[in-house]
Kinemage of the C-alpha trace (Angstrom):
@kinemage 1
@onewidth
@group {chain A} dominant
@subgroup {mainchain}
@vectorlist {calphas} color= white
{ca met a 1} P 5.021 -22.561 -32.737
{ca pro a 2} L 3.824 -19.279 -31.121
{ca val a 3} L 0.338 -18.097 -32.069
{ca asn a 4} L 1.693 -14.749 -33.342
{ca ser a 5} L 4.040 -16.527 -35.753
{ca ile a 6} L 1.142 -18.579 -37.055
{ca phe a 7} L -0.931 -15.495 -37.798
{ca leu a 8} L 2.038 -13.703 -39.373
{ca arg a 9} L 2.190 -16.607 -41.781
{ca ile a 10} L -1.548 -16.341 -42.355
{ca tyr a 11} L -1.261 -12.631 -43.141
{ca gly a 12} L 1.670 -13.343 -45.459
{ca gly a 13} L -0.382 -15.987 -47.242
{ca met a 14} L -3.280 -13.550 -47.496
{ca leu a 15} L -0.997 -10.940 -49.130
{ca ala a 16} L 0.231 -13.561 -51.606
{ca val a 17} L -3.380 -14.444 -52.418
{ca leu a 18} L -4.220 -10.775 -53.022
{ca val a 19} L -1.259 -10.398 -55.410
{ca leu a 20} L -2.358 -13.556 -57.219
{ca val a 21} L -5.895 -12.170 -57.507
{ca ala a 22} L -4.500 -8.961 -59.010
{ca leu a 23} L -2.490 -10.911 -61.607
{ca leu a 24} L -5.525 -13.033 -62.439
{ca gly a 25} L -7.528 -9.807 -62.848
{ca val a 26} L -5.012 -8.442 -65.374
{ca leu a 27} L -5.062 -11.706 -67.314
{ca ser a 28} L -8.868 -11.847 -67.199
{ca leu a 29} L -9.160 -8.282 -68.532
{ca his a 30} L -6.787 -9.119 -71.384
{ca leu a 31} L -8.797 -12.229 -72.280
{ca val a 32} L -12.079 -10.309 -72.091
{ca asn a 33} L -10.725 -7.629 -74.423
{ca glu a 34} L -9.511 -10.295 -76.856
{ca val a 35} L -12.942 -11.962 -76.921
{ca arg a 36} L -14.717 -8.598 -77.337
{ca ala a 37} L -12.394 -7.662 -80.202
{ca ala a 38} L -13.026 -10.980 -81.968
{ca gln a 39} L -16.791 -10.607 -81.572
{ca his a 40} L -16.576 -6.994 -82.823
{ca arg a 41} L -14.654 -8.012 -85.956
{ca glu a 42} L -17.058 -10.860 -86.671
{ca gly a 43} L -20.067 -8.568 -86.212
{ca leu a 44} L -18.690 -6.028 -88.717
{ca ala a 45} L -17.856 -8.647 -91.322
{ca gln a 46} L -20.840 -11.008 -90.978
{ca gly a 47} L -23.511 -9.180 -92.957
{ca thr a 48} L -21.337 -7.898 -95.796
{ca phe a 49} L -19.493 -11.140 -96.474
{ca ser a 50} L -22.733 -13.141 -96.199
{ca leu a 51} L -24.261 -10.996 -98.930
{ca met a 52} L -21.246 -11.560 -101.175
{ca ala a 53} L -20.985 -15.302 -100.489
{ca asp a 54} L -24.692 -15.947 -101.037
{ca asn a 55} L -24.632 -13.976 -104.299
{ca leu a 56} L -21.585 -15.920 -105.475
{ca ala a 57} L -23.405 -19.190 -104.820
{ca leu a 58} L -25.963 -18.216 -107.494
{ca gln a 59} L -23.453 -17.075 -110.144
{ca ser a 60} L -21.481 -18.799 -112.863
{ca asp a 61} L -17.691 -18.905 -112.893
{ca thr a 62} L -17.448 -15.913 -115.241
{ca glu a 63} L -19.857 -13.857 -113.122
{ca arg a 64} L -17.941 -14.804 -109.972
{ca lys a 65} L -14.649 -13.504 -111.375
{ca arg a 66} L -16.271 -10.186 -112.355
{ca ser a 67} L -18.011 -9.841 -108.980
{ca leu a 68} L -14.863 -10.640 -106.998
{ca leu a 69} L -12.908 -8.028 -108.945
{ca leu a 70} L -15.598 -5.367 -108.419
{ca trp a 71} L -16.147 -6.082 -104.718
{ca gly a 72} L -12.401 -6.244 -104.150
{ca arg a 73} L -12.014 -2.703 -105.516
{ca leu a 74} L -14.884 -1.499 -103.329
{ca leu a 75} L -13.369 -3.063 -100.204
{ca gly a 76} L -9.799 -2.202 -101.102
{ca val a 77} L -8.715 -5.809 -100.504
{ca pro a 78} L -8.302 -8.781 -102.852
{ca leu a 79} L -11.045 -11.406 -102.726
{ca gln a 80} L -10.478 -15.078 -103.588
{ca leu a 81} L -12.355 -18.347 -103.737
{ca gln a 82} L -10.437 -21.264 -102.248
{ca pro a 83} L -11.372 -24.818 -101.197
{ca met a 84} L -11.993 -25.367 -97.505
{ca ser a 85} L -9.338 -28.107 -97.450
{ca ala a 86} L -6.650 -25.477 -98.062
{ca phe a 87} L -7.035 -24.141 -94.503
{ca ala a 88} L -6.161 -25.723 -91.170
{ca leu a 89} L -9.460 -25.140 -89.380
{ca asp a 90} L -10.356 -26.335 -85.902
{ca gly a 91} L -13.715 -27.802 -84.923
{ca thr a 92} L -15.182 -24.494 -83.754
{ca gln a 93} L -14.249 -22.694 -86.981
{ca arg a 94} L -15.708 -25.468 -89.139
{ca ala a 95} L -18.917 -25.388 -87.129
{ca arg a 96} L -19.232 -21.617 -87.659
{ca leu a 97} L -18.664 -21.946 -91.402
{ca tyr a 98} L -21.247 -24.726 -91.737
{ca arg a 99} L -23.723 -22.478 -89.877
{ca ser a 100} L -23.168 -19.742 -92.518
{ca leu a 101} L -21.171 -17.579 -90.123
{ca val a 102} L -17.906 -15.784 -90.856
{ca val a 103} L -14.573 -16.733 -89.343
{ca val a 104} L -12.195 -13.860 -88.649
{ca glu a 105} L -8.578 -14.823 -87.946
{ca lys a 106} L -6.367 -12.079 -86.595
{ca thr a 107} L -3.107 -11.973 -88.586
{ca gly a 108} L -1.613 -8.745 -87.230
{ca pro a 109} L -2.248 -5.760 -84.955
{ca his a 110} L -4.837 -4.338 -87.392
{ca ala a 111} L -5.072 -7.112 -90.001
{ca ala a 112} L -7.299 -10.155 -90.264
{ca arg a 113} L -8.318 -12.910 -92.644
{ca val a 114} L -12.062 -13.283 -93.213
{ca leu a 115} L -13.558 -16.607 -94.323
{ca arg a 116} L -17.149 -17.294 -95.383
{ca arg a 117} L -18.564 -20.475 -96.906
{ca val a 118} L -20.142 -20.076 -100.329
{ca gly a 119} L -23.627 -21.607 -100.271
{ca gln a 120} L -23.563 -25.327 -99.507
{ca gln a 121} L -20.230 -25.919 -101.246
{ca asp a 122} L -16.873 -26.677 -99.601
{ca leu a 123} L -15.656 -23.413 -101.087
{ca leu a 124} L -14.618 -20.368 -99.091
{ca leu a 125} L -14.694 -16.651 -99.849
{ca val a 126} L -11.371 -15.345 -98.525
{ca ala a 127} L -10.396 -11.722 -97.839
{ca gln a 128} L -7.109 -10.456 -96.380
{ca val a 129} L -8.322 -7.304 -94.592
{ca arg a 130} L -5.546 -5.020 -93.431
{ca gln a 131} L -7.829 -2.585 -91.662
{ca ile a 132} L -11.579 -2.235 -91.323
{ca ser a 133} L -12.403 1.218 -92.699
{ca glu a 134} L -15.175 3.147 -94.322
{ca gln a 135} L -14.635 1.073 -97.441
{ca leu a 136} L -16.440 -1.784 -95.723
{ca ala a 137} L -19.421 0.490 -95.233
{ca arg a 138} L -19.278 1.632 -98.866
{ca ala a 139} L -19.163 -1.946 -100.098
{ca thr a 140} L -22.047 -2.890 -97.829
{ca leu a 141} L -24.127 0.001 -99.174
{ca tyr a 142} L -23.376 -1.052 -102.727
{ca leu a 143} L -24.338 -4.671 -102.094
{ca leu a 144} L -27.551 -3.724 -100.317
{ca ala a 145} L -28.513 -1.187 -102.938
{ca asp a 146} L -27.819 -3.691 -105.704
{ca glu a 147} L -30.124 -6.136 -103.929
{ca leu a 148} L -32.955 -3.684 -103.120
{ca val a 149} L -33.278 -2.029 -106.533
{ca arg a 150} L -34.470 -5.366 -107.904
{ca tyr a 151} L -37.709 -4.938 -105.931
{ca pro a 152} L -40.511 -2.398 -106.209
{ca val a 153} L -40.307 0.633 -103.917
{ca thr a 154} L -43.182 -0.642 -101.819
{ca glu a 155} L -41.389 -3.944 -101.125
{ca gln a 156} L -37.909 -2.606 -100.477
{ca gln a 157} L -38.499 -2.036 -96.751
{ca gln a 158} L -39.793 -5.587 -96.309
{ca arg a 159} L -36.884 -7.043 -98.307
{ca leu a 160} L -34.348 -5.166 -96.182
{ca glu a 161} L -35.845 -6.589 -92.995
{ca gln a 162} L -35.566 -10.077 -94.450
{ca ile a 163} L -31.904 -9.504 -95.405
{ca lys a 164} L -31.119 -8.273 -91.898
{ca arg a 165} L -32.648 -11.424 -90.428
{ca asp a 166} L -30.912 -13.790 -92.856
{ca lys a 167} L -27.446 -12.259 -93.033
{ca gly a 168} L -26.936 -11.344 -89.383
{ca phe a 169} L -25.562 -7.812 -89.622
{ca gly a 170} L -23.607 -6.703 -86.567
{ca phe a 171} L -24.640 -3.073 -87.022
{ca gly a 172} L -27.822 -1.184 -87.811
{ca val a 173} L -29.204 -1.095 -91.390
{ca ala a 174} L -32.331 0.926 -92.191
{ca leu a 175} L -34.337 2.641 -94.977
{ca gln a 176} L -35.827 6.029 -94.236
{ca arg a 177} L -37.021 9.172 -95.931
{ca ile a 178} L -34.250 11.642 -96.718
{ca glu a 179} L -35.977 14.446 -94.813
{ca arg a 180} L -35.945 12.327 -91.652
{ca ala a 181} L -32.270 11.395 -91.897
{ca ser a 182} L -29.851 13.074 -89.497
{ca leu a 183} L -28.142 15.076 -92.261
{ca asp a 184} L -27.437 18.766 -92.843
{ca asp a 185} L -28.363 20.512 -96.085
{ca asp a 186} L -25.015 19.876 -97.770
{ca gln a 187} L -25.100 16.194 -96.884
{ca arg a 188} L -28.675 15.854 -98.209
{ca arg a 189} L -27.621 17.443 -101.481
{ca arg a 190} L -24.724 15.052 -101.856
{ca val a 191} L -26.967 12.054 -101.145
{ca glu a 192} L -29.490 13.250 -103.740
{ca glu a 193} L -26.633 13.536 -106.255
{ca gly a 194} L -25.799 9.833 -105.664
{ca asp a 195} L -22.806 10.289 -103.403
{ca thr a 196} L -22.086 8.302 -100.266
{ca val a 197} L -22.067 10.450 -97.132
{ca met a 198} L -20.437 9.659 -93.783
{ca ala a 199} L -21.734 11.508 -90.721
{ca leu a 200} L -20.422 11.553 -87.179
{ca gly a 201} L -22.825 10.096 -84.644
{ca met a 202} L -24.379 12.264 -81.939
{ca asp a 203} L -22.259 10.559 -79.293
{ca gly a 204} L -19.078 11.468 -81.166
{ca asp a 205} L -17.765 7.870 -80.978
{ca ser a 206} L -19.502 6.401 -84.022
{ca ile a 207} L -20.222 7.055 -87.677
{ca arg a 208} L -23.259 6.664 -89.878
{ca val a 209} L -23.102 6.106 -93.648
{ca phe a 210} L -25.909 7.236 -95.999
{ca ala a 211} L -26.572 6.487 -99.659
{ca gly a 212} L -29.598 7.084 -101.855
{ca leu a 213} L -31.380 4.427 -103.861
{ca ser a 214} L -31.785 5.124 -107.582
{ca gly a 215} L -35.425 5.765 -108.479
{ca ser a 216} L -36.527 5.511 -104.852
{ca pro a 217} L -37.436 8.057 -102.150
{ca trp a 218} L -35.559 5.951 -99.599
{ca val a 219} L -32.156 6.659 -98.122
{ca leu a 220} L -30.139 3.617 -97.049
{ca glu a 221} L -28.487 4.187 -93.666
{ca ile a 222} L -25.785 2.022 -92.048
{ca gly a 223} L -24.716 2.471 -88.476
{ca pro a 224} L -23.897 3.525 -86.011
{ca leu a 225} L -20.488 1.868 -86.533
{ca his a 226} L -18.523 1.955 -83.288
{ca gln a 227} L -14.811 1.652 -82.831
{ca leu a 228} L -14.002 -1.076 -80.277
{ca asn a 229} L -12.929 0.492 -77.007
{ca pro a 230} L -11.082 -2.030 -74.834
{ca tyr a 231} L -11.563 -1.754 -71.138
{ca pro a 232} L -8.883 0.728 -70.076
{ca pro a 233} L -6.117 -0.260 -67.644
{ca gln a 234} L -7.243 2.527 -65.328
{ca leu a 235} L -10.583 0.774 -64.924
{ca leu a 236} L -8.760 -2.460 -64.161
{ca val a 237} L -6.625 -0.739 -61.544
{ca leu a 238} L -9.703 0.784 -59.913
{ca ile a 239} L -11.681 -2.471 -59.943
{ca thr a 240} L -8.657 -4.396 -58.675
{ca leu a 241} L -8.000 -1.954 -55.847
{ca val a 242} L -11.641 -1.926 -54.762
{ca gly a 243} L -11.937 -5.701 -55.045
{ca leu a 244} L -8.686 -6.373 -53.223
{ca ser a 245} L -9.621 -3.884 -50.513
{ca leu a 246} L -12.949 -5.620 -49.939
{ca ile a 247} L -11.347 -9.067 -50.022
{ca gly a 248} L -8.578 -7.919 -47.698
{ca leu a 249} L -11.080 -6.385 -45.280
{ca val a 250} L -13.219 -9.518 -45.182
{ca val a 251} L -10.200 -11.787 -44.780
{ca tyr a 252} L -8.742 -9.504 -42.095
{ca leu a 253} L -11.968 -9.573 -40.100
{ca leu a 254} L -12.165 -13.352 -40.415
{ca val a 255} L -8.534 -13.800 -39.413
{ca arg a 256} L -8.914 -11.390 -36.490
{ca gln a 257} L -11.865 -13.398 -35.226
{ca leu a 258} L -9.885 -16.593 -35.756
{ca glu a 259} L -6.925 -15.044 -33.922
{ca arg a 260} L -9.086 -14.162 -30.922
{ca arg a 261} L -10.507 -17.676 -30.735
{ca val a 262} L -7.113 -19.346 -31.104
{ca ser a 263} L -5.678 -16.972 -28.501
{ca gly a 264} L -8.444 -18.157 -26.179
{ca leu a 265} L -7.300 -21.729 -26.790
{ca ala a 266} L -3.710 -20.714 -26.016
{ca leu a 267} L -4.759 -19.050 -22.747
{ca ala a 268} L -6.801 -22.106 -21.777
{ca ala a 269} L -3.841 -24.385 -22.508
{ca ala a 270} L -1.635 -22.151 -20.362
{ca gly a 271} L -4.204 -22.301 -17.555
{ca ile a 272} L -4.260 -26.100 -17.667
{ca ala a 273} L -0.467 -26.161 -17.667
{ca gln a 274} L -0.546 -24.085 -14.460
{ca gly a 275} L -2.870 -26.583 -12.781
{ca ser a 276} L -6.311 -25.106 -13.489
{ca leu a 277} L -7.773 -28.340 -14.822
{ca asp a 278} L -11.362 -27.072 -14.923
{ca thr a 279} L -10.487 -24.536 -17.659
{ca arg a 280} L -12.668 -24.850 -20.752
{ca val a 281} L -13.171 -22.855 -23.982
{ca pro a 282} L -16.437 -22.085 -25.836
{ca ala a 283} L -17.052 -24.674 -28.543
{ca gly a 284} L -20.431 -23.729 -29.978
{ca asp a 285} L -19.433 -23.215 -33.640
{ca ala a 286} L -19.235 -26.092 -36.105
{ca asp a 287} L -16.181 -24.786 -38.006
{ca ser a 288} L -12.596 -26.010 -37.695
{ca val a 289} L -11.831 -23.874 -34.648
{ca gly a 290} L -15.063 -25.025 -33.014
{ca arg a 291} L -14.091 -28.655 -33.585
{ca leu a 292} L -10.611 -27.885 -32.261
{ca ala a 293} L -12.156 -26.302 -29.170
{ca ala a 294} L -14.401 -29.339 -28.653
{ca ala a 295} L -11.382 -31.637 -28.975
{ca phe a 296} L -9.469 -29.411 -26.542
{ca asn a 297} L -12.288 -29.576 -24.012
{ca gly a 298} L -12.443 -33.341 -24.417
{ca met a 299} L -8.701 -33.553 -23.832
{ca ala a 300} L -8.995 -31.331 -20.762
{ca glu a 301} L -11.826 -33.432 -19.354
{ca his a 302} L -9.876 -36.642 -19.996
{ca leu a 303} L -6.785 -35.130 -18.355
{ca gln a 304} L -8.798 -33.943 -15.370
{ca arg a 305} L -10.471 -37.325 -15.053
{ca ser a 306} L -7.151 -39.162 -15.363
{ca leu a 307} L -5.471 -37.013 -12.740
{ca ser a 308} L -8.448 -37.356 -10.438
{ca met a 309} L -8.343 -41.125 -10.900
{ca gln a 310} L -4.624 -41.081 -10.258
{ca arg a 311} L -5.144 -39.242 -6.971
{ca glu a 312} L -7.862 -41.692 -6.007
{ca leu a 313} L -5.561 -44.581 -6.836
{ca val a 314} L -2.764 -43.129 -4.743
{ca arg a 315} L -5.086 -42.639 -1.785
{ca ala a 316} L -6.613 -46.103 -2.212
{ca val a 317} L -3.228 -47.790 -2.553
{ca ser a 318} L -1.904 -46.044 0.543
{ca his a 319} L -4.994 -47.220 2.382
{ca glu a 320} L -4.654 -50.773 1.051
{ca leu a 321} L -0.982 -50.935 2.029
{ca arg a 322} L -1.551 -49.686 5.548
{ca thr a 323} L -3.370 -52.812 6.808
{ca pro a 324} L -0.882 -55.538 5.683
{ca val a 325} L 2.076 -53.373 6.692
{ca ala a 326} L 0.566 -52.881 10.132
{ca arg a 327} L -0.029 -56.614 10.406
{ca leu a 328} L 3.576 -57.294 9.389
{ca arg a 329} L 4.868 -54.911 12.056
{ca phe a 330} L 2.649 -56.552 14.633
{ca gly a 331} L 3.810 -59.991 13.481
{ca leu a 332} L 7.474 -58.997 13.863
{ca glu a 333} L 6.839 -57.834 17.407
{ca met a 334} L 5.003 -61.072 18.221
{ca val a 335} L 7.825 -63.178 16.733
{ca glu a 336} L 10.345 -61.479 18.994
{ca ser a 337} L 8.209 -62.065 22.090
{ca ala a 338} L 7.060 -65.585 21.154
{ca ala a 339} L 7.722 -67.994 23.995
{ca thr a 340} L 7.584 -71.216 21.997
{ca glu a 341} L 8.637 -72.377 18.562
{ca gln a 342} L 5.049 -73.214 17.726
{ca ala a 343} L 3.868 -69.630 18.426
{ca arg a 344} L 6.769 -68.257 16.385
{ca ala a 345} L 5.813 -70.444 13.403
{ca lys a 346} L 2.217 -69.298 13.642
{ca his a 347} L 3.224 -65.625 13.505
{ca leu a 348} L 5.620 -66.260 10.622
{ca ala a 349} L 2.849 -67.983 8.652
{ca gly a 350} L 0.628 -64.945 9.190
{ca met a 351} L 3.427 -62.648 7.990
{ca asp a 352} L 3.873 -64.811 4.894
{ca gly a 353} L 0.170 -64.415 4.143
{ca asp a 354} L 0.505 -60.632 4.464
{ca ile a 355} L 3.450 -60.645 2.049
{ca gln a 356} L 1.423 -62.689 -0.445
{ca asp a 357} L -1.399 -60.192 -0.043
{ca leu a 358} L 0.999 -57.330 -0.823
{ca asp a 359} L 2.400 -59.202 -3.816
{ca lys a 360} L -1.105 -59.774 -5.164
{ca leu a 361} L -1.959 -56.097 -4.704
{ca val a 362} L 1.162 -55.005 -6.597
{ca asp a 363} L 0.396 -57.465 -9.400
{ca glu a 364} L -3.161 -56.174 -9.762
{ca met a 365} L -2.005 -52.553 -9.707
{ca leu a 366} L 0.596 -53.197 -12.437
{ca thr a 367} L -1.959 -55.051 -14.553
{ca tyr a 368} L -4.509 -52.267 -14.167
{ca ala a 369} L -1.890 -49.608 -15.003
{ca arg a 370} L -0.913 -51.399 -18.210
{ca leu a 371} L -4.531 -51.660 -19.290
{ca glu a 372} L -5.492 -48.122 -18.284
{ca gln a 373} L -2.611 -46.148 -19.777
{ca gly a 374} L -2.991 -47.234 -23.388
{ca ala a 375} L -3.589 -50.067 -25.798
{ca pro a 376} L -1.605 -53.084 -24.561
{ca ala a 377} L 0.155 -55.455 -26.938
{ca leu a 378} L -2.698 -57.790 -27.849
{ca thr a 379} L -2.271 -60.865 -30.031
{ca phe a 380} L -5.742 -62.064 -30.938
{ca gln a 381} L -6.153 -65.792 -31.482
{ca arg a 382} L -9.007 -68.246 -31.887
{ca ile a 383} L -9.934 -69.651 -28.485
{ca asp a 384} L -12.179 -72.585 -27.655
{ca leu a 385} L -14.601 -71.326 -24.981
{ca asp a 386} L -15.355 -74.827 -23.746
{ca ala a 387} L -11.662 -75.392 -23.029
{ca leu a 388} L -11.313 -71.948 -21.429
{ca leu a 389} L -14.227 -72.407 -19.024
{ca asp a 390} L -13.083 -75.940 -18.102
{ca gln a 391} L -9.599 -74.606 -17.314
{ca val a 392} L -10.869 -71.785 -15.092
{ca ile a 393} L -13.204 -74.145 -13.227
{ca ala a 394} L -10.395 -76.649 -12.709
{ca glu a 395} L -8.122 -73.903 -11.314
{ca leu a 396} L -10.625 -72.250 -8.944
{ca ala a 397} L -12.985 -75.037 -7.818
{ca pro a 398} L -10.503 -76.504 -5.250
{ca leu a 399} L -10.073 -73.106 -3.527
{ca arg a 400} L -13.581 -73.161 -2.048
{ca arg a 401} L -14.860 -76.679 -1.968
{ca glu a 402} L -18.006 -75.687 -0.089
{ca ile a 403} L -19.172 -73.715 -3.191
{ca arg a 404} L -20.292 -75.636 -6.259
{ca leu a 405} L -18.632 -74.202 -9.405
{ca leu a 406} L -20.535 -75.535 -12.417
{ca arg a 407} L -20.927 -75.079 -16.158
{ca gly a 408} L -24.331 -73.652 -17.062
{ca asp a 409} L -26.269 -74.139 -20.294
{ca cys a 410} L -23.948 -73.005 -23.107
{ca gln a 411} L -25.424 -72.057 -26.474
{ca gly a 412} L -23.331 -72.102 -29.646
{ca val a 413} L -23.874 -71.644 -33.362
{ca glu a 414} L -25.182 -74.769 -35.038
{ca gly a 415} L -22.542 -76.488 -37.129
{ca glu a 416} L -19.658 -74.495 -35.633
{ca thr a 417} L -17.194 -75.016 -32.820
{ca ser a 418} L -17.263 -72.716 -29.809
{ca trp a 419} L -14.457 -70.444 -31.040
{ca val a 420} L -13.968 -66.729 -30.458
{ca glu a 421} L -11.128 -64.341 -31.272
{ca ala a 422} L -9.436 -62.886 -28.175
{ca glu a 423} L -6.126 -62.408 -26.411
{ca pro a 424} L -5.756 -65.732 -24.538
{ca arg a 425} L -3.915 -64.478 -21.459
{ca tyr a 426} L -6.107 -61.424 -20.863
{ca leu a 427} L -9.424 -63.189 -21.541
{ca his a 428} L -8.398 -65.952 -19.138
{ca arg a 429} L -7.602 -63.269 -16.540
{ca ala a 430} L -10.989 -61.560 -17.038
{ca val a 431} L -13.000 -64.796 -16.644
{ca gln a 432} L -10.840 -65.841 -13.691
{ca asn a 433} L -11.458 -62.505 -11.937
{ca leu a 434} L -15.225 -62.779 -12.410
{ca val a 435} L -15.348 -66.372 -11.138
{ca ser a 436} L -13.101 -65.525 -8.149
{ca asn a 437} L -15.343 -62.579 -7.297
{ca ala a 438} L -18.444 -64.797 -7.532
{ca leu a 439} L -16.872 -67.492 -5.313
{ca arg a 440} L -16.144 -64.930 -2.599
{ca his a 441} L -19.758 -63.798 -2.431
{ca ala a 442} L -21.716 -66.964 -3.291
{ca glu a 443} L -23.501 -68.964 -0.604
{ca his a 444} L -23.743 -72.356 -2.296
{ca glu a 445} L -23.291 -72.216 -6.087
{ca val a 446} L -21.647 -70.365 -9.028
{ca arg a 447} L -22.504 -71.035 -12.653
{ca val a 448} L -20.470 -70.109 -15.757
{ca arg a 449} L -21.961 -70.227 -19.258
{ca tyr a 450} L -21.540 -68.692 -22.705
{ca gln a 451} L -23.771 -67.749 -25.624
{ca leu a 452} L -22.421 -67.586 -29.169
{ca gly a 453} L -24.059 -65.747 -32.053
{ca pro a 454} L -22.882 -65.223 -35.643
{ca gln a 455} L -21.271 -61.884 -34.726
{ca val a 456} L -21.184 -61.515 -30.915
{ca cys a 457} L -20.299 -63.778 -28.006
{ca arg a 458} L -21.130 -63.452 -24.306
{ca ile a 459} L -19.911 -65.077 -21.098
{ca asp a 460} L -22.107 -64.950 -17.958
{ca val a 461} L -20.908 -65.625 -14.397
{ca glu a 462} L -23.807 -65.941 -11.914
{ca asp a 463} L -23.847 -66.614 -8.170
{ca asp a 464} L -26.510 -67.137 -5.485
{ca gly a 465} L -25.150 -64.442 -3.181
{ca pro a 466} L -26.896 -61.276 -1.977
{ca gly a 467} L -26.578 -59.555 -5.381
{ca ile a 468} L -25.705 -55.926 -6.149
{ca pro a 469} L -28.126 -52.984 -5.793
{ca glu a 470} L -29.031 -51.345 -9.090
{ca gly a 471} L -27.922 -47.947 -7.779
{ca val a 472} L -24.275 -48.983 -7.844
{ca trp a 473} L -24.177 -50.935 -11.118
{ca asp a 474} L -22.488 -48.006 -12.866
{ca arg a 475} L -19.812 -47.742 -10.155
{ca ile a 476} L -19.087 -51.389 -9.499
{ca phe a 477} L -16.212 -51.428 -12.042
{ca thr a 478} L -14.528 -48.378 -10.507
{ca pro a 479} L -11.057 -49.088 -9.023
{ca phe a 480} L -11.079 -49.891 -5.281
{ca met a 481} L -14.867 -49.773 -5.227
{ca arg a 482} L -16.471 -51.805 -2.398
{ca leu a 483} L -20.050 -52.047 -1.272
{ca asp a 484} L -21.463 -51.560 2.202
{ca asp a 485} L -23.587 -54.720 2.119
{ca ser a 486} L -22.497 -58.305 2.390
{ca arg a 487} L -19.899 -57.792 -0.371
{ca thr a 488} L -17.514 -56.144 2.113
{ca arg a 489} L -13.838 -56.066 2.818
{ca ala a 490} L -14.194 -59.214 4.844
{ca ser a 491} L -14.783 -61.136 1.647
{ca gly a 492} L -11.271 -60.350 0.511
{ca gly a 493} L -9.855 -58.681 -2.593
{ca his a 494} L -8.539 -55.193 -3.202
{ca gly a 495} L -11.239 -53.713 -5.442
{ca leu a 496} L -9.178 -53.881 -8.661
{ca gly a 497} L -10.390 -57.181 -10.103
{ca leu a 498} L -13.545 -55.839 -11.735
{ca ser a 499} L -11.707 -52.745 -12.990
{ca ile a 500} L -9.191 -55.015 -14.702
{ca val a 501} L -12.065 -56.991 -16.242
{ca arg a 502} L -13.623 -53.824 -17.607
{ca arg a 503} L -10.356 -52.644 -19.230
{ca ile a 504} L -9.626 -56.066 -20.733
{ca ile a 505} L -13.007 -56.334 -22.397
{ca tyr a 506} L -12.741 -52.678 -23.500
{ca trp a 507} L -9.578 -53.497 -25.477
{ca his a 508} L -11.543 -56.362 -27.042
{ca ala a 509} L -14.118 -53.793 -28.325
{ca gly a 510} L -16.707 -55.128 -25.891
{ca arg a 511} L -18.533 -54.283 -22.653
{ca ala a 512} L -18.676 -55.593 -19.117
{ca thr a 513} L -22.069 -55.334 -17.373
{ca val a 514} L -23.734 -56.496 -14.169
{ca gly a 515} L -27.326 -57.376 -13.387
{ca his a 516} L -29.597 -59.690 -11.409
{ca gly a 517} L -29.164 -63.420 -11.957
{ca lys a 518} L -32.302 -65.134 -13.226
{ca ala a 519} L -31.325 -68.695 -12.362
{ca leu a 520} L -29.632 -68.290 -8.950
{ca gly a 521} L -31.009 -64.902 -7.874
{ca gly a 522} L -27.668 -63.266 -7.046
{ca ala a 523} L -25.380 -61.120 -9.156
{ca cys a 524} L -24.741 -61.890 -12.817
{ca phe a 525} L -21.645 -60.419 -14.511
{ca ser a 526} L -21.526 -60.527 -18.322
{ca leu a 527} L -18.776 -60.011 -20.895
{ca ala a 528} L -19.851 -59.337 -24.490
{ca trp a 529} L -17.507 -58.673 -27.455
{ca pro a 530} L -17.289 -59.402 -31.205
{ca arg a 531} L -16.444 -62.972 -32.118
{ca gln a 532} L -14.080 -61.770 -34.828
{ca gln a 533} L -11.699 -58.926 -33.978
{ca ala a 534} L -10.804 -56.192 -36.440
{ca pro a 535} L -7.093 -56.152 -37.371
{ca leu a 536} L -5.025 -53.728 -35.295
């Protein structure tokens, strides 16, 4: 898929996210306004209904009926006492009632049902309020005044503070001198005459209610009482536009940066496709694109290494083929000019050896290609190492009778047989290649041994030849690698045997290494891999 199409989809997804954010903002504003309205209604009703309910808890049945009738007229709504079991209350509502708090249930656009528990009884004071109005303030003033006149003038201020703490009023309640009240002359006169006065607050969005106390210099003030103002839609639109603009800007900048980095990956991929295999991209960041860039660079390095190896293989194979082909051509010429049947047979035998050499080279190249290109089809089985080593020795010992091919000291796990999990054919090939290589370079003796541990096994093949310099240990398993010392072309082989060994043991999750032999003093090749293979 083109990069531009990908980013068009990203931008489309970003637009969808912004629309979703806007819808969530509208829903959130609606929920916030609903919660604020519920809290506002509960705050207005809490103090007044707590006063009534707590007074009812101290009265007899006859007094309760008279009080409910009087308070109902003051509030303009009927008041009832009903058992708590008559209402379907959830856990939150029950918890509020048992904590002496009011429950306000909205029953219409401007109507609500107010519930308050009476004392410690499972009895509820119920009011069907159609609209909160100034009558609530008048009733509150009456209830407070009725409570305060029972105390001396000097204690009324202290009693009011206690009521405010106990009842939890959601609005201000105070006692003050009439001359300090925010009233004009006409309003003061009406208060002194015992009337209830409502005054508009200085902010113009609230009201204050004043009433005098009989036989007291105090004026009881309630307020300011505010009308709930929901957050306006215009504010939502403004907040949404600003928020979406900021989100869109941040996302755009992030996507633009992402687009530039991905475009760099696309250009690098195009460069590699055109043959510039040394192309790389910056991969310093630890985010997803940085990890993608690191993976891309790893792929490019692997591709460059594979192609370089392929070129080396082609050059090496062409070089390896040149010698036997030249010998075959020479042999054909000699067969034609041979004077005797014996000379002709000699040249034909030499040509047959060259053909066998070519066949062996092709076999090794095919084996190496199968192991190098990908995971071969491996069927892991339990193999007895004693039987494996005996078989390899029996196969190779007759080829060079002047070299002693022996079993060294083998160490196993006590109480267990010498089993390992491996692919029989490939492990046999790996051990056979190592022993053949050791026989070509040994002077008198080659030893083969194994060591078994609970988790890992190892096979060592050691000879008494000239050994391998440490400087080339890392390169000895490279395809067509030969040394310039006594391990030369004259010793035979095509330089693929050790490479095949390395790939075989790699697919067994192990390692092939080389070092100095401690017992014979020559080279010591080792294969180490887990005794038990993980399932493929």
